[in-house]
Backbone as JSON Lines, residues from 0, in Angstrom:
{"i":0,"aa":"M","n":[8.42,-57.21,38.52],"ca":[8.61,-55.9,37.93],"c":[7.49,-54.98,38.43]}
{"i":1,"aa":"S","n":[7.83,-53.75,38.76],"ca":[6.82,-52.82,39.27],"c":[6.17,-52.06,38.12]}
{"i":2,"aa":"A","n":[4.95,-51.63,38.38],"ca":[4.21,-50.87,37.37],"c":[4.81,-49.47,37.25]}
{"i":3,"aa":"E","n":[4.83,-48.95,36.05],"ca":[5.36,-47.6,35.84],"c":[4.26,-46.6,36.17]}
{"i":4,"aa":"L","n":[4.6,-45.63,37.01],"ca":[3.64,-44.62,37.42],"c":[3.73,-43.4,36.5]}
{"i":5,"aa":"S","n":[2.58,-42.87,36.19],"ca":[2.52,-41.69,35.33],"c":[2.61,-40.43,36.18]}
{"i":6,"aa":"P","n":[3.44,-39.47,35.79],"ca":[3.5,-38.21,36.55],"c":[2.26,-37.35,36.33]}
{"i":7,"aa":"I","n":[1.44,-37.72,35.36],"ca":[0.24,-36.95,35.04],"c":[-0.95,-37.42,35.87]}
{"i":8,"aa":"V","n":[-1.02,-38.71,36.17],"ca":[-2.15,-39.28,36.9],"c":[-1.87,-39.23,38.4]}
{"i":9,"aa":"S","n":[-2.79,-38.63,39.13],"ca":[-2.64,-38.52,40.58],"c":[-3.07,-39.81,41.25]}
{"i":10,"aa":"E","n":[-2.42,-40.15,42.36],"ca":[-2.82,-41.33,43.11],"c":[-3.99,-41.02,44.05]}
{"i":11,"aa":"F","n":[-4.37,-39.75,44.12],"ca":[-5.46,-39.33,44.99],"c":[-6.73,-39.12,44.17]}
{"i":12,"aa":"E","n":[-7.86,-39.4,44.83],"ca":[-9.15,-39.3,44.15],"c":[-9.52,-37.85,43.82]}
{"i":13,"aa":"T","n":[-9.14,-36.94,44.71],"ca":[-9.48,-35.53,44.5],"c":[-8.27,-34.65,44.81]}
{"i":14,"aa":"E","n":[-8.32,-33.43,44.33],"ca":[-7.26,-32.46,44.63],"c":[-7.25,-32.15,46.12]}
{"i":15,"aa":"E","n":[-8.43,-32.16,46.73],"ca":[-8.55,-31.9,48.16],"c":[-7.78,-32.95,48.97]}
{"i":16,"aa":"K","n":[-7.9,-34.21,48.58],"ca":[-7.19,-35.29,49.27],"c":[-5.69,-35.18,49.06]}
{"i":17,"aa":"A","n":[-5.28,-34.77,47.88],"ca":[-3.85,-34.59,47.6],"c":[-3.27,-33.47,48.47]}
{"i":18,"aa":"V","n":[-3.99,-32.37,48.57],"ca":[-3.54,-31.24,49.38],"c":[-3.49,-31.64,50.86]}
{"i":19,"aa":"S","n":[-4.5,-32.37,51.3],"ca":[-4.55,-32.82,52.69],"c":[-3.37,-33.74,53.01]}
{"i":20,"aa":"Y","n":[-3.07,-34.66,52.12],"ca":[-1.94,-35.56,52.33],"c":[-0.64,-34.78,52.35]}
{"i":21,"aa":"D","n":[-0.47,-33.84,51.42],"ca":[0.75,-33.05,51.35],"c":[0.94,-32.26,52.65]}
{"i":22,"aa":"R","n":[-0.12,-31.7,53.16],"ca":[-0.06,-30.94,54.41],"c":[0.35,-31.85,55.57]}
{"i":23,"aa":"W","n":[-0.26,-33.05,55.64],"ca":[0.05,-34.02,56.68],"c":[1.52,-34.45,56.59]}
{"i":24,"aa":"F","n":[1.97,-34.78,55.38],"ca":[3.34,-35.24,55.17],"c":[4.36,-34.18,55.57]}
{"i":25,"aa":"R","n":[4.11,-32.95,55.15],"ca":[5.04,-31.86,55.49],"c":[5.09,-31.62,57.0]}
{"i":26,"aa":"A","n":[3.95,-31.77,57.67],"ca":[3.91,-31.6,59.13],"c":[4.72,-32.71,59.81]}
{"i":27,"aa":"K","n":[4.62,-33.94,59.31],"ca":[5.39,-35.06,59.88],"c":[6.89,-34.84,59.69]}
{"i":28,"aa":"V","n":[7.28,-34.39,58.51],"ca":[8.69,-34.12,58.23],"c":[9.19,-33.01,59.15]}
{"i":29,"aa":"Q","n":[8.42,-31.94,59.28],"ca":[8.84,-30.82,60.13],"c":[8.95,-31.26,61.58]}
{"i":30,"aa":"A","n":[8.01,-32.08,62.05],"ca":[8.06,-32.58,63.42],"c":[9.33,-33.4,63.64]}
{"i":31,"aa":"S","n":[9.69,-34.18,62.66],"ca":[10.91,-34.98,62.76],"c":[12.15,-34.09,62.8]}
{"i":32,"aa":"L","n":[12.17,-33.07,61.96],"ca":[13.31,-32.15,61.95],"c":[13.42,-31.37,63.27]}
{"i":33,"aa":"D","n":[12.28,-31.07,63.87],"ca":[12.25,-30.3,65.12],"c":[12.5,-31.16,66.36]}
{"i":34,"aa":"D","n":[12.48,-32.47,66.22],"ca":[12.64,-33.39,67.35],"c":[14.02,-33.19,67.99]}
{"i":35,"aa":"P","n":[14.06,-32.89,69.29],"ca":[15.34,-32.61,69.94],"c":[16.17,-33.87,70.26]}
{"i":36,"aa":"R","n":[15.56,-35.03,70.16],"ca":[16.31,-36.25,70.47],"c":[17.44,-36.44,69.46]}
{"i":37,"aa":"P","n":[18.54,-37.07,69.89],"ca":[19.66,-37.29,68.96],"c":[19.28,-38.27,67.86]}
{"i":38,"aa":"N","n":[19.88,-38.08,66.7],"ca":[19.67,-39.0,65.59],"c":[20.33,-40.33,65.88]}
{"i":39,"aa":"V","n":[19.77,-41.4,65.33],"ca":[20.34,-42.73,65.48],"c":[20.92,-43.13,64.14]}
{"i":40,"aa":"P","n":[22.21,-43.48,64.09],"ca":[22.82,-43.86,62.82],"c":[22.15,-45.1,62.22]}
{"i":41,"aa":"H","n":[22.09,-45.14,60.91],"ca":[21.47,-46.26,60.18],"c":[22.06,-47.6,60.61]}
{"i":42,"aa":"D","n":[23.38,-47.68,60.71],"ca":[24.03,-48.94,61.09],"c":[23.58,-49.42,62.46]}
{"i":43,"aa":"Q","n":[23.35,-48.48,63.38],"ca":[22.89,-48.86,64.72],"c":[21.46,-49.39,64.68]}
{"i":44,"aa":"V","n":[20.61,-48.74,63.91],"ca":[19.22,-49.21,63.76],"c":[19.21,-50.62,63.17]}
{"i":45,"aa":"M","n":[20.01,-50.83,62.13],"ca":[20.05,-52.15,61.49],"c":[20.58,-53.21,62.45]}
{"i":46,"aa":"A","n":[21.6,-52.89,63.23],"ca":[22.14,-53.85,64.21],"c":[21.08,-54.18,65.26]}
{"i":47,"aa":"D","n":[20.38,-53.17,65.74],"ca":[19.31,-53.41,66.72],"c":[18.21,-54.28,66.14]}
{"i":48,"aa":"M","n":[17.84,-54.04,64.9],"ca":[16.78,-54.83,64.26],"c":[17.22,-56.27,64.05]}
{"i":49,"aa":"R","n":[18.48,-56.49,63.68],"ca":[18.97,-57.86,63.51],"c":[18.87,-58.63,64.82]}
{"i":50,"aa":"V","n":[19.24,-57.99,65.93],"ca":[19.14,-58.63,67.24],"c":[17.68,-58.94,67.56]}
{"i":51,"aa":"D","n":[16.81,-57.98,67.33],"ca":[15.38,-58.16,67.6],"c":[14.78,-59.28,66.75]}
{"i":52,"aa":"L","n":[15.1,-59.29,65.47],"ca":[14.56,-60.32,64.57],"c":[15.09,-61.7,64.94]}
{"i":53,"aa":"A","n":[16.36,-61.79,65.31],"ca":[16.93,-63.08,65.72],"c":[16.23,-63.6,66.97]}
{"i":54,"aa":"A","n":[15.95,-62.71,67.91],"ca":[15.26,-63.12,69.14],"c":[13.84,-63.59,68.83]}
{"i":55,"aa":"R","n":[13.16,-62.89,67.94],"ca":[11.8,-63.3,67.57],"c":[11.81,-64.64,66.84]}
{"i":56,"aa":"K","n":[12.76,-64.8,65.96],"ca":[12.87,-66.06,65.21],"c":[13.12,-67.22,66.16]}
{"i":57,"aa":"K","n":[14.0,-67.01,67.14],"ca":[14.31,-68.04,68.12],"c":[13.06,-68.36,68.96]}
{"i":58,"aa":"C","n":[12.33,-67.33,69.34],"ca":[11.13,-67.49,70.16],"c":[10.06,-68.29,69.43]}
{"i":59,"aa":"F","n":[9.86,-68.01,68.15],"ca":[8.8,-68.67,67.39],"c":[9.21,-70.02,66.83]}
{"i":60,"aa":"S","n":[10.51,-70.31,66.8],"ca":[10.94,-71.61,66.25],"c":[10.99,-72.68,67.33]}
{"i":61,"aa":"S","n":[10.81,-72.31,68.58],"ca":[10.86,-73.28,69.68],"c":[9.58,-74.07,69.78]}
């Protein structure tokens, strides 16, 4: 079971750190939205990961 988080208690030590993280996070989201590369469907990512994980499992089980 996970711990319940309080909306009143910040996970950051200071307001400055919270603002800095928010600025960083928003910049990452905007960079992703601005990325001209085509989106990859979730099902394709999952299929690719299954192939990759199976190959790694086979490699390490030998």
